[in-house]
Every structure is written in structure tokens, then in C-alpha cells.
N, C-alpha and C positions, 0 to 999 in steps of 0.2 A: 563514454566517460569512464577513466581509470581512477583509480585510487592511490594516492601515494600517503605512507604514514610514516611518522617519524618518531620513534618510541612508544608507538602503540601497535599492536599486532595486527588489526585488521583495517579496515576502511571508516565510514563513517555513519555510523547511527547507532541506535542502543536499542534499549528495551528487548529483552528477551520476555518471551510468554513465558513465563514461569507457572504452568499452569498443570500442576502433577495429579496423578490419577486417582480418581474416584469413579471411573468410568463403569464397572460393573453395576454399581449401585444405580448410577443415572440411566443405564440402559434397560435395568430393571423396571424402574419407575416408567420409562417411556413405554414399554410393552404394555404396561398396565393401564396406561392413559387413553382414554376413550378418544381424546381429540387425534392422538397417533393413528388409532385404530382406523379412524374416518380415513385417512389417508393412505392405507394399504395400498403400494402401488402392484400393477403387474408389468412385464418387461413392455408391452404394448402401450400402456397408458404412459409410462415414462419417456417413450421416444416420442409421444403425441405432443408432450408439453411445448408449448411455444418458446420456452426459453432455452429450450435444448438446441445447442447446436450440432449439424450435421457431422463434425469432426470429434465431438466430445467423448463419445465411446471409445476412440481410438486414444485418445490424451490422458483421459482420466476415467478409467472403466470404474462402474458402480460394482461394489461387491455382491455377488449373490451368493445362495446358500450353498451351491455346489461349488464356487470358488472356493468359499472358506474350507469346507470339508476336504477338498482336495490337498491343503496343505497339512491334513490332521497326520501324515505319517512322519512330520517334522516335530511333532509334540511329543512330550513324555508320555508314553503309553502306560504308565503306572494306573492312572485312573482315566481309562477312556470314557467311560460313559458320562463322568463330568466334564471332561474336555469337549467330548462331541456336543454335549448340551450346551456349553458356554460359546461354541463357534457357531453352533446354529443360531442360538439367541443374538450373538454379536452380527451375524449377517442379516437377519430379519429387522434388526434395530437400526442397522447400517441404510438398509431401504427405506425403512420409516422415517429415519431422519432427513434423508435425501429427498423423498416426496414432500416432506414438511417444509424442507427450506426453498424446494423449488415453488412450492404453492405460494409462500409468501414471497420470495422475489418475483413472480409473478404479479401478484395482488400489489405490491409496492412499488413496482416498476424499478427495481433496484439496478438493474442491468444498466439503467440510463440514468443513475443517479450521479450527481455533478461529483461528488466525493470518489466514488468507485472509477468515474472516469478520469479522474486527476491522478489517481494512485497508478493508472495505466499511462499516464501522459497524453490522454485526449483533452485538448483544449479546444471546445466548440466555440467559444468566444473570444478566441485570442487570434487578432489578425497579425500575420506576419509575412512581411515581401518574403523572406527567404525561408520561411517555413513550409511544412506538409501541408496537405490537404486537411482540412478540420475533422473529415472523417475518419482519418487515420491516426493511431497514435503516434507520436515523435519517435518513439522507439523503434528500430526495425532489428533488434538483436533477439534471436530466436530465444534466447535463455531466459528472457524476461517474462514469456509467456507460457502457460502449460498447455493451450490450445494452439493450435496450427493457424488459427483464423485469429487469435488473440489480437493481433495488431490492427484488425480492420473492424472486428466485432466485440466490443465490450462485454456482450450476453454470452457470447461462447467462451470468453475466458472466466466469466462469474461460473458458469455452469462447470467448467473444468476444477475451477478453485475448489467448489463446494464438493464434487466427486472427490477430489483428492484429499479433500479435509474429512469426508466421511470415510474413505478407506484407512486413514491414519487412525480415525477414532476406533474403527474395527481391529486393527494392528496391534491397539493398546490393549484390547481384551485378551488377545491371545497371550500377551507379555504379563498378564494379571499374576501376582503371585511368583513369578519369575524373577531371579536376580537379573539385572540387564548389566553387561559387560562390554557393550558396544554404544558406539553414539550414532547419532543421525543428522549431522549438518545439513543435508539435502531434504529433510522433511520441509513441507510448506511451511510449517510452524517457524521453521528456521530461516528459511528461505525468504518468506515474505510476512514477516511479523506485523507490518501495518496494515496488510489487506486482512489478515486472521483477526487482529485486533478490531478493526471496522465490522467485520461480518460477525464477530460476537457479540457485538453491541446492538446491530440492526436486527440481528436474527435470535437477541436473547439466548444465545449458547453459555450453558454454565462453565464457566472457566475453569472449574476443577476437572472438567471432563477432557480437557485440552492437554497433553502430555508429550513431551519431546525432549531430550537431551540436546542442548545448542550449545556446546563448550565454547565456540568461538564467539558466538554473540552473547554469551554469558559473561566471558572475560572481558570482552571490550566494553560491555554495559557497565560491568564494576569498576572498571579503569576510568572511563570519562564520567560515569555519575550524573547524568544531565538533569538538572532541576529547573533552570532558567536559561533563557536565550536572550543575548542582547546583539545589536547590530552596531558593529564598528566601523565609523567612516574615517578614512585616511584623506586629507585634502588634496587637491590637484599638485600635480608635481611635472613641470614642463621639461625639466632637465631630463626626466625619462619618457620619451614620448607615449611609450604604452600606459603610463601613468598618468597621462595628460587631464584625463577627465574624471580622476579620483578612483577610489576602490572602496569595496565594501566587503566585510566578512562578519561571521556570526561568532560571537564569544560564548562559549557554552560553560555555564558555571556549576558547578556541585553545591552540595549544602555547606561545605567549608568556604567556599569563596563567595556564597551568597551572604554567609554570616559577616564575614570582611572582605568586601570587595578588593582590598589592596592587596591580599594575599592571591596574587594572580597566578601563581606557582600551582593553583589548587583548580585552574580553569584551562579550556582547552580553545583551539579556533578552528573554526571549519571555513576553508577557503577553497571557493570554486574559481578556478582559473584555467588558463590555456595550457594544454600538454605540448607545447611546441617542441620544434627541433632547435636546440641553441647553437647548432652550427650554421644554421640559416642566416643570411644578411639580414638586416633590420628591414629594408624594403620587402623582401621576401616574407620575413616573419610576420610584417604587419599586414601584408596582403592575404597571406593564408589565413589570419586570424580574422581578417573583415568576411572572407567568403567561406568559411566553414570548411578549409582544409586540414584544420589541426583538430583532434578530439579535444574535450574538456576533461578536466582532472579534478577529484575533489582530494583535498590534502587536510589532514587532520596532524595539528602539531600543538605542542604545548604555547599556549598563550602568550607567555612571555618573551618566547623568540621571536612570533610574528609581532609582537608590539616594538621590540627594540629593533627590527627591520625599519619600520616607519619613523620611529622616535628619534633614533640614534645614527641609523645608517642613510636614509633618505632625508631625515630630519623635517618630518611633515606634522603637523599638530593633526591630533585624533580627537572625535568626538563620538562617545559611546552612549547608545540610547537602549535602556532596557525595553525588552517588548512585551507588552500587555497580555501576555498567553500564561493560561493557567499549566500547572504541572503536567497535568493531564496531556494538554495540547504538545507540550514540549515532548515529553515521551513519545508521541505518535510521530512529531516530524522527526524524531530521530530513528525512530523504526524504520520509518520510509526512505532515509537516507542509507542505512543498512541495506535495504534490499534493491537500491539503486547503484550500489557502489562499485561493481563491475561494468557498467554499461559504457559503450563505447558510442558517444554521441558528438556531434558535430559542435565546435566552440564559434560562435558569431560575435565578435567584437561589440557590435552596436545592438544585437536583439537578444541574444541568448549568452548572460554574461554573468558576471558576480552579482549584480544587481537583480537580474530579472531572475535568478535562482532563488534568492531570499523570498522575493515576492511567490513564487512557485511553490515553495516550501508552506509557506503561511497560507496560501488557497487551498493546500490539502486538509487543513483544520479548521479553516474558515470560509467554507464555500460561499458563503451568503455574500462577502465582499468583493469577491472578482477583483481583486487588486492587481493581476498581470494585465487582463484585457482593458484597464484603465489608462495603460503606458502602450499603446497599440502596437508602435512600431520600433523606433529607438529606446532603448532603456538606459538611463544614465544614473549613476550612484547619488547624486545630490536630488533629482527628481524622485528616487525612491524614499529618501528620508523625508521629504516633503509630503509625498503621498502618505507614508505611515503615520505623519503626524496629522495630516488631515482627517483620516481614518481613525484618530484617537487610540492609536495602537503603540504610541511611545509612553511609556511609563515614569521614565527619569532619564535625565541628561548628565554626561560627567565628560568634561573637558580636561585633555592631557597635553600640555605644552611639549613641542619637540624640543631637542637638546637646544638648536641655535635660536628659539624662542627665549629660553630662560638666558642665553647668553646676551641676547638683545636687553633683557631685563637689566642684567648688571650694567651693561653699557649705558642704558638710559639712567639708570640710579647715579652711575658716576659724573655723566654729563650734567645732570642736575646739581649735584653736589657742588661740582665746579662753577657753574652759573651763579648758584647763590654765594660763593665766594668772590664773585666777579672775574673769574676767569673763563678765557674763551681758548679753546684747543686750536692748535695748528693741526693742519691735515696730518703731519707726521705723529702728533700726539695722539690724533683719533686712531690711526691704524696701529699704532703700539698698543694702545688699550684692547683693541680688538683681538690684537696676536696674543695680549695677556689673558683675556678672556677665554681663547681657546685652549691655551696652555693649562687653564685651571679649569677642568671640564665639570659641568653641572649636568643633571638630568632628572627627569621624572621618576626614573627607576633606581632602585638600590644598585649597590656596588656589585652584587651577585646576579641582578637582572631577575630577580624572583618576587620582588614586593614594588608594589607601587608607592611612591614618597608622597607625603600631603603636599598639596599644591600650593606654592608662595606666592604667586602674582595672579593678578585678575585676569578674567577671561577675556580672550580676543575677540573682535567682531568678525569672526569668520564662520560662525555657526551655520550650516547650509540651510537650516531652516529657514534665516533670516533673508535670503538671496532672493533677488528678482526670477521671475521665470524665465528658463532657458529660451524660450523661442521667442522671435521679436518680429514684428510687422511693422512698417514704417510707411509714412507718406508725406512728402514734403513738396515745397514749391520754390522755385529760386530762379536765377537768371545767369546764364552763360553768354558773355558778350553781349550781345544786342537781344538775344533769344530767351523767350520765357518756357518755362518748362514745369512739369509735374514729375514727380518721383514715386514710384511704387517699389516697396522692398519687401523682402523677407529673410530671415536669418534663423538656420536651425538651432543655433546654439554659437557661442557660449556667452561672451563677455569680453568688452573691449576697456580700455583705461579711463574712459569717460561714462560708462555706465555705473549706476549706484553701487558703490563698495560694498556694502554689508554682505556677510556670508561668504566671500571670496578670499582667498589668499591677497594679501597685499600688492598691488600694482599688477595684479594677473590680467593677461591679455591674450585671449585666445578665441578666435572666431571659425567656424565652420559651416560649410552648405549655405552661403547667402547668394543672392541675386537681386538685382535693382534693374526696373525696365524706365526708360526714360520716355515720356510724352513731350513733344516740342509744339509749341505754340508758332507754326511756320507761317511765313509770309513768303509767297510766290514771286513778289516783285522785288525781294532784296536777293543780292547776289551771295553766292556760296551757303545757300540754307541747308541747315542738316535735315535728315531724313525724320518725318513727323513722329515715329516708334523707333526706337534703337533699343538695345541690349546694353546697358552701361557698363553691368559687371558681373561676375559669376566667379564667388570663390569656394575654392574647395577647401583652403584652410588657409589663415594667417594667424600668426602669433608672435610676442616677443616675451622672453624670460627676464626678468630684471632682479639682479643679485647685486645690490649697490656695495663697492668696495668698501664704503665706509661703516658698513653694517656688519652684524652678526652672522649674516646667512651666507652659506657657503653657494658655490658655483659661478657660471660665467654669465655675462648678460649677453644675448644675442636674438635674432630673430629670423623668420623664414615664412615665405609665402608662395603658394600655388595658386595663379588665379587668371581669368581672362578679364582683360578690362580695357577701357578706352583710352587711348593715349594721343597727344598731338606729336606728330612727327615733325621736328624743327630742322629737317636736312633742306626743306624746299619752301620756295615762296608761297605765302599764303596756304600752308598746309593744312588739312582738317584732320579730325579725330578719326581713328581706326580702332576696330576690335582685335586686339591681340592676346597671343597667350604669354603669359609671363611667370618666371621663376625667379626668386630672389632670395639671396641669404645674407644677415648681416651679423657683425659681432663686433662688441665694443665694451663701454664702461659705462656705469651709472651711479648716481650719488643719493642719497637721501637725506633731505634737511628739513628743519621746523622743529616744532615741539610734539613728541609722541604722545598718546593717551596716557595718562598717570597709572602708574602701578601695573601696566602690561608689559608684555613682550614685543609689543609691534614697534615696526620702526617708525620714524619720522614721516608725516603725510605728504611732504611734497618730494618731487623727483626730477631731476634732470639726466640727460643721458647723451651719449654720443657714439655712432656706430661707424664702422667702415661697412660699406656696402657694396655688392654687386648683383646685377640684373642681367637676365637674357630674356629676349622678347622676340617673339615670330609672329608675321601676320601679313597677308598679301597687300595690304594697303599701305605698308610703310616701305619706305626705300631700299632697294634690293631684299625686301622679304625679311629682314631680321635688324636688330641692333643688340649690342653689347653696351651695359653701362656699368661704371664704377665711380664711386665718390663717397661722400660723408652725409649721413643723416643726423642731425642734432635736434633736441628739444626739451622742453620742460612741462611738466604737468603738475598743475596747483590746484589744492584744495582748498576753495574758498571757504567751505562751510559744508554741513552735512548733506545738504542739497544741490549743492552749485559746484561745480568742477570746469576748469578751463586747461588747455593743452595748446601750445605752440609748437610748430616743427618747421626746420629748415633743411630741404633736400638738395644738396649739390652732386647731382650724377653727370658725369662724362660720357656721352654716348658717341659710340663707334659703329657705322654701317659698312666701312668698307670703302676702298678707293673709288672715285668716279671720274670719269673723263669729261661729264657735263659740267660746265663754267657755272651754272646756276645752282648745282646740287652740292651741299657740303657733307663730306663722308664722316666727319667728327665735329663734335660742337659741346658746349656747356648749355644745360637747361635747368637752371636752378627752380625750384618750387616751394613757396612760403605757404603755409597753410594754419588755420585757427579754429578751434573746436571749443564749444560752450555747452554743456548741459545743465539743465534745470530739471530736478526730479519733482513732478506732481505729486507722486506717491510710488510704491515699491513697483507699480504695474504701468505707470505712465510717465512719460518725460517730454520735454520740448529740447531740440538741439539746434544751433547754428553752427554752420560749417562755411568757412570761407577759403578760398585758393586763389593764389596768383602765380602765372607760370612766366618766369621771367626770360622770355624768348619773343623775338622779333617777326619770326617767320610762321606765326600760327595764326589761325583765324580768330580766336577768342582767349584772351590771355586771363580774364576773371571769371570767378563761378563762386556764387553765394546762395545759401539755401537754409530755409527754415523748414524744419520737420517736426511731426508727432511720431512719437515711438510708443508701440504698445508692447508690452511684454505678456505672454500667455503659454 
């Protein structure tokens, strides 16, 4: 993990432990304590403690009397008796402290405490396909550990931490009554403030006894001044494939931005992202992001800069949710970010990403909720928002419309005014109005980009809390030609145009990792029967981005798909269906029509579209093993009411297999397909869908296919 900072000196955390020195008095009290005397250690007893790691003595040695006295030559000799006495007392007190701490660690089993292990990136209940073994820390950077066995043994790391802390306490005694002219950013109090804060709490260490000068940490803390954290969700953005699944980041608020949330210049953004090579092509970049070939990066930027990127550059609506964390928990989270600032850790697009990192940070201060383990494999931003809402960790919600949403609101208002006067726009008038709106920009941010303006429109229906769950299971019954069948399907995510709209951007259409198994009721007496069980479809990804030309939204209308699917080859007589690999791309135009929701920046609810499409398919079962298609796809999607939607489409592909010497085999032909879909939502998690298809081709064994399916979202 690397840290990128824009306008601040260091990386990502806060909270210095500003615990300044009253150590001599604390040590004197400790020496007089009967409880401490009871734990006076000998070197042998210290070594025999269960919690002591074999390597601890080499990584974090315990101070002894001789160790401290050996350093006496470096101390002002004007008062040797006083200094030697102080050193001796310091060494004895250090041993006393370390023995007491070790005994408490053993009694309370702190080495296996969930919080301690999470501070070290041990995740005992986190299932990850690409992750490391649960018995090891996810971090393999030696600089993150004081013990050489720290990556595999949380007890060894805890003992090394205690020894180092005791050593620093002893060092602070030798510096007592001397003016400090240097600083020590390598002190454990400066390097690992979150660990020290937790140990100080569980071991009841007097905060006043801890002293270190940490100028970098102090300056960073003073700059960001964290008091409150919020999670900001930027909606899905298909025109940038890496943002197709949405994005989340943390807003860090100071007291000033809490007092007036619109003063965003007083806030910062913590963004966990991929530290990829911008010179890589998109396929290589995407692949490396998926398999962990890039490191992650933590970026701390002024919040207005990040917000402007989403609202103005990408034109994506945002939702901001204040996290129900206490100021103390906020401080501890930011301390932990500080100590992880220099880590080099792999970034996995689906499992260790912007959304999972937010859950991991909350888990550090709320170990009992086990948030990250509730999303075991793929972690998607909208799932994280819903999980935090279910766990009652969201305190308040703020909707901020993007620039195009505000322009659409203006356009809606103009159309409504014209309709009330009895005017109807021509296509040319509509386009001119859109251009006019774009030439007169409007934004949720002030002209200087430092302040949020008061929202003037109603909330859109795209709050991710309201959306249906991403995973989908289906079971359907249908008939293809003369053959009855049953389909069983699964989709890992996301959403197609017939799914329930709430919570998603309008006309959003993106599906990934889906498969359908078909079971036929076959009759051996019939000619040309299909196999009883076939794999009907496997979709890697399929989606369409609709940016209507008569709306205020920027961008093109396009689509793409990568899948394996069963097709009817129309090149031969009585052809049967075959499973083929298929890659397709579409580009075209779309139009929105109807009456939009009043007072909002939503587009009209109905949609029509036309694509120019190209497809390539390969498979052993089709003529010559391949076919190339080009044509037109056109259709309309109609929102009947909030629970019922319909979509009709006509595909007109012209297929080419290559020339053939066989008289009964065609090398090229038209194969139109018409389809109709209708979905009724029972509730947010259940729906019924009817699909009907007809292939206008006389050389296939079954032209029609109709199915009724039950859909369960989970």
C-alpha cells in the first residue's frame, strides 16, 4: 500500500499520542507498589513466560540495570550519584512494568484478542478466494512488525511491542530535566500510535507516562483534525469500466465542517484505490487489478477536489452517510491509517478494494460486529452501504445531485412549462434546449469549488439503500418448440433493465458472472431431441450504457458482452442449437420519453434505443466453427408502474460463415430474433418474469421459446 498526498505532508491517519512526561513520578510510585513488587522478575522467569516469543529478545530487548548503567558515560556527570540512582531506578522499574504487562497479557489472553490481531491484519473469520492463510497477517512487509515472527505470531509481535514500549519509557527517564533538541519519529509511539493507544487502554497505562516527539504525526493530525467520518458513495458509471460498480471513500470532518457540513473546504477525503500503471492498456490494467498485480494506495486529498471529480467531471450523483462512530473511535481509526501508510499490499478489484477497506477500518474499533466477514468473497460498494445500514451504523444521509442531474431538472421544468401552455417540442427544439442548459452550467458546488450549495431539487430514486440485493437465483419453466424444460440460474450481480429500478441509476444495465442450466423433458420417440441436461448460458459480463440524446446526460449509448451461449445455426437444414463462445459490441442512440418525476432531476421513465451491432462466435457445433454477424438491434423499455415493466426488442443480424461448396449449406444469411420481456415485482427481493423469443429462420429445429420464471434476489 502506498500513500499519495496532495496538499498535505504525509499519508493517512491522525492522532498523535501527545502523552508528555511525568514518568519519574510514575516510576517512583510503581517502585513503592506492593502489586509491582509481587511481579519482580528474574531473567529466567521472564524467558519462561508463555507469551514470550523465541525471537523477542533479539527484536525488542528488555532493559536491565547493566544496560542502563552502561550508558551512564553519555550523561552529564555533574551529578553522578543522582543520575546513577535515576538510571538504576529506571531499569528496575522497566523490568517491573514489563513483567506486570506480560502477566496481564497472559491472564487476559490479549495476544489473541480480536482487536490486536486486526491491528496486525490478521483476519481469522475472513474468507477470501485470493487471500492468504487465516493464520498469517495479510501484510508481508517486515517494517510493519517489531518481531521477525510477527507476521505469523501475534503473541510474538505483542511481546516485542511491550518490550519496545518499556524501553522507551526507560529512555524518557534518562531525558528527564534535560532539554530535548532532537525528535524521534521512529519511536513506537510515533510509528504505531493505534497499537499504543489500545495497549494503554487494556493495560491501564497512565497516558502521562508516555512521551515522544512526533512532528510528522503531530503536523498531520493538526492539518486534518479528524472529528467525524462519513462514507461517500458515487453511483455506478458505465462509461468508465473501472467505475462500473460504483465507488466509496471516507469523508474526514473537522470541527469546522461538522458545524457547517456545506463548508467542504474544511474536510478531507480518504480514498483507497489501485496504484496502477497509467501506461498499461485497459485490458492489462483491468486484469492486473483483478489478480492483485498492482499495489493499493491511500490518497488523502481536500474533499472539494474529490467531490468535484464525481459531480462535475464524471457527472455522478453522490450519497453521503455519516457513520455512527464516536470521536474516540474516529481518532483510533485514523491512528491506524497512519501506521499503515507505507505498506505495499496487493489490490484486488473484487475482494480488497475501496469498499472492503472501509469495513476493515470500522472492524478495528467495532470488533464485535465483524463487518468484513459478512461479505465473504466479492465486496461491492452498494453492498457495503446496505450492510452498514442494516448494522445501524449510518447516522444521517445527504444526497448531492451531479451537474447533469441539475441540468435535467431545468430541462424537465422547461418542458413542463411548455406543456402547460399547450406547446409540444420538436426534436430540434429539444436538442437546442439541452445545448442551452449545457451552455449555462449549474452545479451543487460554488463557483470556487469550496462550498456545497443548498439543494434545490428533490431526491432522486437512486439511493443504494433502497436497491434489490445484487445476487439473483432463478427457477423457470418453459417450452422451446415441442420440448418442455426447466431452467435453473444464478447471477452474481448486478442489474438489468427489467429489474426493480429503485436504488440504481436510470436505465442501468450490467450483469456479471451468470449461468443457466436447462433440464429438458425429452421423449426418445421424437426426432432430433435435445440432450436432457444442457448448459444454456454462461455470462462473464454483459451490459449497456444508455445516454439518451434528448436528455441532459453526457456520454454515448453503447453495449458489450462476453459470454458462452446456445445458438441456432441457420446455415444448414434442421439445424440444432450449440454452445458457442460469443463476443459482441454495440453502439447507437437512445431516447427518453414520458413524464419524469416532478421536482427531480430524473429523466423521463420510458426508453427507446437503436444499436449498430457486431458479434463474433466460435464453436465446434456451428458451420466451419465460426460465424461473424453484423446488423441492427432496436427496442423499447416501458415503465408501466412502479412494480411492472416491459421490454420489446428486434435483432436483425446478418451472419457470415465463409463460402461453402456444399449445395445445402449457406455461407451467409439473415436470422432475425424478436423478444419480449415482462417483470412484476412481488417485493424488493422477489419477482416474476415472462420471456418470449421467436427466431425468424426456417432452417432451425425450434423457432419459439417462452418461459415463466421466479426470481429471488439475495
